[in-house]
N, C-alpha and C positions, 0 to 999 in steps of 0.2 A: 823675184827681182834681185834679191840680195843672197849671196852665197855664204856658206859657213866661214870662208876666208874673210869676206866682208865683215861679218859679225865679229870675228876675232880681232881684226885690225881696228874696228871702231871701238871695241871694248878697250883696247890698248890706248886709243886716243882719249877716251874718257878717263882712264886711269891717269894719264899724263895731265889732263885738265884739272883733275882733283888736287894736284900738287899746289895749285894756286888758290886753294880753298880759303886760306886765311889772308891772302895778300893782294888779290887783283883789284879789289874795290877802288874806284867805282866801275871798273871794267868787268866784263864777263870772264868766267873761267873757261879757257879754250885749250884743247890739245889737238895735235896734228901728227899723223903718221903717213909717210910716203913709201909706197911699195912699187918696185919695178920687177916684173915677173913674179917670182915667189919670194923675193928678198926685200926686207925692210932696208931702205937706203937713207932714210932721214926721219927724225922725230923732233918734236918741239912742243913747248907749252908756254903760255903767257904767265909771267911771274907777277908783274905789277904795272900800274899805269905809268906810261912813259917809256917802259922797256919794250923790246921787240915783241911782236905778236907771235903766236905759235907757228903760223905758216911760213913766215920768212926764216925763222930759226930752223925749221925742218928743211926748207928749200936750200938753205946754206949748207946743211949737213949732206944733203943729197947731191948737190952740185949738178953736173951734166946728166946724172942718172935720173933727174926729175923729169926730163923730156920723155914723153910717152908713158909715164908712170900713172899710177892711181893715187890720188891724194885723199886721205880720210881726215875729215875735220869735224869737230863737234858743234860748230856754229858756222853759219854762212860767212864766207870771207867778207870783211868790211870793204865798202866801196867809197869811203869818204876819208878826207884828210882830218886827222886829229893831232895827237902828239907825234904820231908816226904816219908814214904814207899808207895808202890803201893796200890791203893784202891782195886784193884781186889783181892789182897791177903786177905784183911779184909773181903771181901764178900765171898770168898771161905771158909774161916774159919767159917763164920756165917751160911752157908748152907741155903740160901733162896731158894725157889722153882722156882722163876721167877724174871728176871730183865727186866724192861721196860725202854728203853733209848730214849730220844728225837732224838739224833743224834750221829754219830760216832765222835771220837776225831780226828781233822785234824793234830794233832801233830804226826809227823812221828815216834816218840818214842813209840806211842801207836797204832794208825792207824789200828784198828781192832783186835789187839792182846788181848785187854781186853775182847771183846766179844768171841773170840776164846777160851780163857782159861775158861771162864764161861761155854760155851757150852760143852767143853771137860770134865768138871766136872759134867755134867748132868743137869745143870741149864738152864731152858728155857730162851731164850733171844729174845725180840721183840724190833725192832728199827723203829723209824720214827714218833712216836706220838708227834704232835705239833712241828715238826721239824723246820718249818718256824719261829715260835716264838723263839725257842732255838737259831737258827742261827742269828736272829736279835739281840738277847741279847749279843751274842759274835761275832758280825760281824768283829770287829777289830782283835780279836784273830785268827779267821779263815783266815782273810786277811794276817796276819803276817806269819801264818804257811804255807799257800798255795802259796802266791805270794812273800814273803820275804819283804813286805812293809806294813806299817800300812794302816788302813782305813782312808782316808782323807775327813774330813767334813769341808766345808767352810761356815762360818757364815758371812752374810752381812746384815747390817741394812740400809734401804734406804727409801726415800720418795716414794710416789705412782708413780712418774714418773722416778723411778729408780736411784735417785741421792743419793750419800753417804756422800758428804761433799760439802761445798761451794768452790768456785774457790780458795779461800785463804787457804783451808784446814780445816776450822772449821766443826766439825761433832758431837759435844757433846751438846745437845742430839737430835737426829732425832726421835727415837722411845721412847716409854714411859717406866716407871719404871717396869711394868709387863713384857714387852719384855726383858728388861735387866736382870731381875731375871731369866727368863726362859733361857736366854743365858748363865748365870752362871751355871745353872744345866747341860747344854751341855758341858761347860768347865770342870765341875767337873768329868764327866765320861771319859774325854779324858786323855791320858797319857802325852800329850804335847800340848802346845798352841803355834802356829807359827804365827809370824808377820814379817814385814819388817822394815828396819831402818827408812824409811820415816814416818811410823806410830809412831815409837818411838820418832822421833824428833818433829813431829807435835802434838801428843796427850799426850806423856809421860805416857803411860799406865803402870799399875802394872802387868797385865795379870795373876792375882791370882783369885782364887775362893773366893768370899766374901759374896754373897747374898744367898748362900745355905750352910747348915752345912756339913762339910766334915773333915775327919781326915788326908787327903792327898792332897797335892798341885801338880798339873801337872808340868812337866818340862816347862820352858819358852825358846823358840827358836827364835832368831832374825836373819833373813837373811840380812847380812850386808857385801857386797862384799869388801868394802874399809875400814872397821873398823871405821865407822863414828859415832857409838853410843856414845852419850855424857856420860862422866864419872859420871854425876849426875843423869843419867836416873833411874827412879824408877824400871825398869825391872831388873837392875843389882843386883847380889847377888848369893848366893849358889842356884844351881838348874837352872841356866841360861846358855844357850849355844849360843855363837855368831858364826854363820856360815859365813866364809869369803872366798874370792876368792884368796887372796894372803897373804903373811907374811909381817907384819909391826911390827918388833920386839918391839920397844918402846911402840907402841900402844897396842899390845897384852899383854905386861907386865902390862900396866896400867889397862886394862880391867880385867885381872886376879886378880890384886890387889883389885879390887872391887867385887870379888867373882865369876866372870863369867869364863866359859871355852871357849876357842877359838878353833874352828875346821876349818881347811882349806880344802875346797872342790871346786877347780876351774873347770870351763868348758873352752872350747876353745875360748869363747868370753870374758874371763876375769870376768865372773860373777860366782855366786854360782851354782854348778851343782845340781839342785833340785832333780832329781831322786836319786843321790848318797846321798843326805841329808836324804831322806826318808828311804833309805836302812840303813843308819847309825842309824837312830832312831829305826828302827826295830831291829837292832843288839843289841840295848840297852834295848829291851823289850817293846817298845811302840806299843800298839795295835791300838789305835785311836789317830789321830792328828786333833786338832781343829784349823782351820785357822781363824784369825781375822786380816786382813791386808788391805792395800789400793788397789786401782784399778790396780796399776802396777803389784804387786806381784800376786794379784788375777788373772789377765790376763795371766801372765806367767805360773802359775800352771795349769790354764784351757787349755791354748794352748798346753802344753806339755802332756795333757791327764792324769794329776795326781790327779784330783779331783773326788772322788767317790760319793759325796753327797753335795748338796747345802742346807743350812739352811738360809732362807731369811726372814727377818722381814720387812714388808712394813707398813709405817706410813701414816695416812690419811693427807698428806700435799704435796705441790708441791714446788720444789726448782728451776725449770727452767733449760734450756739447757746450761747455763754458769757454773752450778755446776758440780762436778765430778761424773762420772758414776760408775757402779759396777766393770766393767772389761775393762782394757786397752788391746784391741785386734787389730790386723791388719784389714784393711777394707775388706769387702767381695765383690767379683766380681758379685755375684748373690745370690739369696735366697737359692739356692740348697747347698750353702756352710755353711749355718747357723748350729749352734749346737743345736740339738734337745734334749729336756729333757723329762723325765717321772715324772709327779707329783705324789708323794706317799702319801702326807698328806697336808691338809689345815686346820689350826686351828686359831680361834680368841684368841688373847692374849691381854687382856685389850682393848685398842682402836686400836691395831695393828693387822695385819694378819701375821701368820707364815706359810711359805710354805716350805715343804721338797720336793726336786726333785733330780733325778739322771740322768746321761747321758742316753739318749734313744737309 
C-alpha cells in the first residue's frame, strides 16, 4: 500500500512535527509535506496554539502546485473551527489528488470527519503510515482526548541500588550533569511539572526548564494537602498551582499573593484526590504531566494506577539501605503482587543509564 517514497516523505513530516515538541500544547504536534511528481513543493509544521496549522503553511508554500499533488500529514486534518479554520477546507480548495495521514485525529470534534470529507470530494485517502511514530509524538494529546487525563511520566534519579536521597533528604546531586540536561528536555515537552510539598520543603526546586532552549515554561503543580508550601519557595509565582485538600483562608490568600493559584481537591482521607487533579489538568489543556517528586507521592501515584511511564536515571553509585527509595508502597504478601513493567528503552546518558518503562 505504501511505497518507499511514501515512507520517506512521512518520515520528513514527522521530523517537521517534532519541531513543535516544546511549544504546541494544548494542540498536537503536526507536520506536513506536499509532493508533486517527485518534487517536494511545500512543507509546514504547527508551532503553537493560535498559529497556522501545518497543512495551510505547506499549502501556501506549494501554491498552485498543490493541485494534483500528494499531501503527507502526521495527523488527520482537523474538520472543526478552533482558533483557526478547518485544515480540511484548505485541502479541499487546493485539490490534491491524495492525502496520506499517519493516524486519525482522536479529537471527537474531528474523529474521521476530515477523512470523510476528503473522500467525498474524490481525494484518495490512505491512513496508517508510520502510525506508531505519530502516536508516540502525540501520546499526551491522544491520552487527553481518549481518557480525559494527561499522559503521566514519572522521572526518578537514583543510585544503582535504587536510592533517591539520603535518610535526611539530601538528593542533589545523585546523577550527573548529562542526565540532568536530559531530564530538562523531558520537562520541556510536558505541559505541567508535578511535585509534592515534601520535595519543595527539602530541595526548594524551581521546576522550570533551564538546561534546554524553549519559549514556553510548563505549569508547576505542587500537591500540598495542608498548604504548607513556604512563602519563600522558589516554585511560587505565576503559572504555579497548589493542589490542597482543604481551605485555609489566610494561608490561601498568602500563597495567592505570591502568584500561586490554590485548587482544593479533597479525597475521603483528607488528602488531595490525585485522579481529580489529573482531570483538572486535562481540563486546562495539559497533554503530558512530568512528575518529579519524592518517594511518598511517587508511591501514591503508582499505587493508584496513575503512572503511564517511568523515566528512571540510574547513577553508578551505592547509597545503602538507610537512604530513601524510589516508591513508598505497602508491603507485598508475595511476589505475585509485584508491579511488572515493560522496558521500552535503555540509553547511556553520560555516566548514567536512562531507562524508560511502562506498566506491563
